[in-house]
C-alpha positions as CSV (number, residue, x, y, z in Angstrom):
1,M,-13.8,10.7,-29.1
2,I,-12.4,14.2,-29.5
3,A,-11.2,15.6,-26.2
4,V,-11.7,19.3,-25.8
5,V,-9.3,20.2,-23.0
6,Q,-10.4,22.6,-20.4
7,F,-8.1,24.7,-18.3
8,G,-9.0,27.3,-15.7
9,G,-9.9,30.3,-17.9
10,S,-11.0,28.4,-21.1
11,N,-14.1,30.0,-22.5
12,C,-14.5,28.5,-26.0
13,D,-14.6,24.9,-24.8
14,R,-18.3,24.4,-24.9
15,D,-18.6,26.3,-28.2
16,S,-16.0,23.8,-29.6
17,V,-17.9,20.8,-28.3
18,Q,-21.1,22.1,-29.9
19,A,-19.5,22.8,-33.2
20,L,-17.8,19.4,-33.4
21,T,-21.0,17.6,-32.3
22,S,-23.0,19.5,-35.0
23,L,-20.5,18.1,-37.6
24,G,-21.2,14.5,-36.3
25,F,-18.1,14.0,-34.1
26,D,-18.2,12.6,-30.6
27,A,-16.7,15.4,-28.6
28,E,-16.4,15.7,-24.8
29,L,-15.0,18.2,-22.3
30,V,-11.9,17.0,-20.5
31,W,-10.7,18.8,-17.4
32,H,-6.9,19.1,-17.6
33,E,-6.3,17.5,-14.2
34,D,-8.1,14.4,-15.3
35,G,-5.8,13.6,-18.2
36,L,-6.6,12.3,-21.6
37,P,-9.1,9.4,-21.9
38,A,-7.7,6.2,-23.2
39,D,-10.0,6.2,-26.2
40,V,-9.1,9.6,-27.5
41,D,-9.2,10.0,-31.3
42,G,-8.4,13.7,-31.4
43,V,-7.6,16.7,-29.2
44,M,-8.7,20.3,-29.4
45,L,-7.1,23.0,-27.3
46,P,-9.8,25.7,-27.3
47,G,-9.7,29.4,-26.9
48,G,-9.9,31.5,-23.8
49,F,-7.6,32.9,-21.2
50,S,-6.0,29.9,-19.5
51,Y,-4.6,30.9,-16.1
52,G,-5.6,34.5,-16.9
53,D,-2.7,34.8,-19.4
54,Y,-0.3,35.3,-16.5
55,L,3.4,35.3,-17.5
56,R,2.3,35.2,-21.1
57,A,-0.7,33.7,-23.0
58,G,-0.6,29.9,-22.9
59,A,2.6,29.7,-20.9
60,M,1.2,28.2,-17.7
61,A,-1.2,25.8,-19.4
62,A,1.6,24.5,-21.6
63,R,3.2,23.2,-18.4
64,S,0.1,21.2,-17.3
65,P,0.8,17.5,-17.2
66,I,-2.0,16.8,-19.7
67,V,0.0,18.7,-22.4
68,E,2.7,16.1,-22.2
69,E,0.0,13.5,-22.8
70,V,-1.2,15.6,-25.8
71,R,2.4,15.6,-27.2
72,D,2.6,11.8,-26.8
73,A,-0.8,11.4,-28.5
74,A,0.4,13.7,-31.4
75,A,3.6,11.6,-31.7
76,D,1.4,8.6,-32.2
77,G,-0.6,10.2,-35.0
78,T,-3.6,11.6,-33.1
79,P,-4.9,14.9,-34.7
80,V,-4.4,17.9,-32.5
81,L,-5.8,21.4,-33.2
82,G,-5.1,24.5,-31.1
83,V,-7.3,27.6,-31.6
84,C,-6.5,31.1,-30.2
85,N,-5.4,30.4,-26.6
86,G,-5.0,26.8,-27.7
87,A,-2.6,28.0,-30.5
88,Q,-0.6,29.9,-27.9
89,I,-0.4,26.7,-25.8
90,G,0.6,24.8,-28.8
91,C,3.5,27.1,-29.5
92,E,4.5,27.4,-25.9
93,S,4.6,23.6,-25.6
94,S,6.6,23.2,-28.9
95,L,3.8,21.2,-30.6
96,T,4.2,23.9,-33.3
97,P,7.0,26.4,-34.0
98,G,7.1,30.1,-33.3
99,A,5.2,32.1,-30.7
100,F,2.2,34.4,-30.4
101,T,2.7,37.7,-28.8
102,T,1.1,41.1,-28.2
103,N,-0.8,42.5,-31.1
104,E,0.9,45.3,-33.0
105,S,-1.9,47.6,-31.9
106,A,-1.4,46.6,-28.2
107,R,-5.2,46.2,-28.0
108,F,-7.5,43.3,-27.8
109,Q,-9.2,42.8,-31.2
110,C,-12.5,41.1,-31.8
111,E,-13.6,41.2,-35.5
112,H,-14.1,39.2,-38.6
113,V,-11.1,38.8,-40.9
114,H,-10.3,37.2,-44.2
115,C,-7.8,34.4,-44.5
116,R,-6.2,32.8,-47.6
117,V,-5.6,29.1,-47.7
118,E,-1.9,28.6,-48.3
119,N,-1.8,24.8,-48.3
120,A,-4.9,22.7,-49.1
121,D,-3.0,19.5,-48.7
122,T,-3.4,19.1,-44.9
123,P,-6.2,17.4,-42.9
124,W,-7.3,20.9,-41.7
125,T,-7.5,22.5,-45.2
126,S,-8.3,19.6,-47.5
127,G,-11.9,20.9,-47.8
128,Y,-10.7,24.1,-49.4
129,D,-8.9,25.1,-52.6
130,E,-5.5,26.5,-52.4
131,G,-5.8,30.3,-52.6
132,E,-9.4,30.2,-51.4
133,V,-10.4,33.1,-49.2
134,V,-12.5,32.4,-46.1
135,E,-14.0,34.7,-43.4
136,L,-13.4,33.8,-39.8
137,P,-13.7,35.6,-36.4
138,I,-10.7,36.6,-34.3
139,A,-10.7,37.6,-30.6
140,H,-7.3,38.0,-29.1
141,G,-4.8,40.4,-27.5
142,E,-1.7,38.3,-28.2
143,G,-2.2,37.0,-31.7
144,R,0.9,38.4,-33.5
145,Y,2.8,35.4,-34.8
146,E,6.6,35.7,-34.4
147,I,9.4,33.4,-35.5
148,A,13.0,33.8,-36.6
149,D,13.2,34.8,-40.3
150,D,15.2,31.8,-41.3
151,R,12.8,29.5,-39.5
152,L,9.8,31.2,-41.2
153,D,11.5,30.8,-44.6
154,E,11.8,27.1,-43.8
155,L,8.1,26.8,-42.9
156,E,7.2,28.6,-46.2
157,R,9.4,26.2,-48.2
158,D,7.9,23.2,-46.5
159,D,4.3,24.3,-47.0
160,R,3.6,24.4,-43.3
161,I,1.6,27.7,-43.4
162,L,-2.1,26.9,-43.2
163,F,-3.6,30.4,-43.6
164,K,-2.5,34.0,-44.1
165,Y,-4.5,37.1,-43.3
166,C,-5.6,38.8,-46.5
167,D,-8.2,41.2,-47.9
168,A,-11.5,40.0,-49.5
169,E,-9.8,39.6,-52.8
170,G,-7.0,37.4,-51.4
171,E,-4.3,40.0,-51.4
172,V,-1.9,39.9,-48.4
173,T,-1.5,43.5,-47.4
174,P,-0.4,45.3,-44.2
175,E,-3.9,46.7,-43.9
176,A,-5.4,43.2,-43.9
177,N,-3.1,41.9,-41.2
178,P,-5.1,42.6,-38.0
179,N,-2.3,41.9,-35.5
180,G,1.0,42.5,-37.3
181,S,1.8,38.7,-37.6
182,K,5.1,38.1,-39.5
183,H,4.3,37.3,-43.1
184,A,0.6,37.6,-42.1
185,V,0.6,34.1,-40.7
186,A,-2.7,33.0,-39.2
187,G,-2.0,29.3,-38.7
188,V,0.8,26.7,-39.0
189,T,1.3,23.0,-38.7
190,G,3.7,21.1,-36.5
191,D,6.4,18.8,-37.8
192,D,3.5,16.6,-39.1
193,D,0.4,18.2,-40.6
194,H,-2.0,16.3,-38.3
195,V,-0.9,18.9,-35.6
196,A,-1.9,22.5,-36.2
197,V,-2.6,25.8,-34.5
198,M,-4.4,28.9,-35.7
199,M,-5.4,32.2,-34.2
200,P,-8.9,32.7,-35.9
201,H,-11.8,30.7,-34.5
202,P,-13.3,28.1,-36.9
203,E,-15.7,26.9,-34.2
204,R,-17.3,30.3,-34.3
205,A,-18.0,30.0,-38.0
206,S,-19.3,26.5,-38.2
207,L,-23.1,26.8,-37.5
208,D,-25.8,28.1,-39.8
209,D,-27.3,29.9,-36.8
210,L,-24.1,31.9,-36.5
211,G,-24.5,33.1,-40.1
212,R,-21.1,31.8,-41.1
213,T,-19.9,28.3,-41.9
214,D,-16.4,28.9,-43.4
215,G,-14.8,27.2,-40.3
216,E,-16.6,23.8,-40.7
217,R,-14.0,22.5,-43.1
218,V,-11.2,23.1,-40.6
219,L,-12.9,21.1,-37.9
220,D,-13.6,18.4,-40.5
221,G,-9.9,17.7,-40.3
222,F,-10.5,15.5,-37.2
223,G,-12.1,13.0,-39.6
224,H,-9.1,12.8,-41.9
C-alpha cells in the first residue's frame, strides 16, 4: 500500500490517490497524526500548503513525528516521492539535499512547463529516455531550488538531478526556468534514488481526462 500523507493544508492528497489508483496501485490517505501503517510499500508527500507555509514552506510539517517514520522507511528501502509542498518537506527534513525558496518573480506561478529528463536510470525516470522533454504543471510560490555551488556540482557528477526546466526543444535557458532554480533544477534524488522530490506535479498529468499523461511514468516509480 502506498501511503499519501495528509497534513493540515495538504490539497493534492486526493488527486495523488486517484492518480495512483488509476495506475493500478493500492493507495490510501494517511493522516499525519496516525503514523505510517505497518504494511506500507511506498510513501508520497503530496502538494499543498501544510500549516499554511508558516515559517517557510514545509518547515513545520517536516517536524511532524510521521516524517521520522518516513525517514526510517526510506532507510529500509521504501520508495518515497515528495511533490511540490512534499518536495519542500523532503528538503526540510533532509530526505533530499538543498532547499526550495521564494520564486525569483516573488509571485505564485501556476502554469505548464517543460522539463528535460537528466537521468533515466532511477525508479522515477526509468520510463523515459535521457534527454526526453515532458510537459508538467507547476503551482508554487516557493519553488526556486537553492543549494551551495559545490554541493550542486556533486549532485550533477553523481547523476542525482532528475529533471531540469527547459524549453520545448529541450534547451535549458533562463527564459524556460519558471522560478529561478539554480541550474534549472526541477527534481533531485536523495542519497539513494528510491527517494526523490520534484516541484512539478506528475499526478496532475497522469489521467487522460486531464489531457496530459506525461507524469504517469514518474508515479510508476512506486512499482520499481
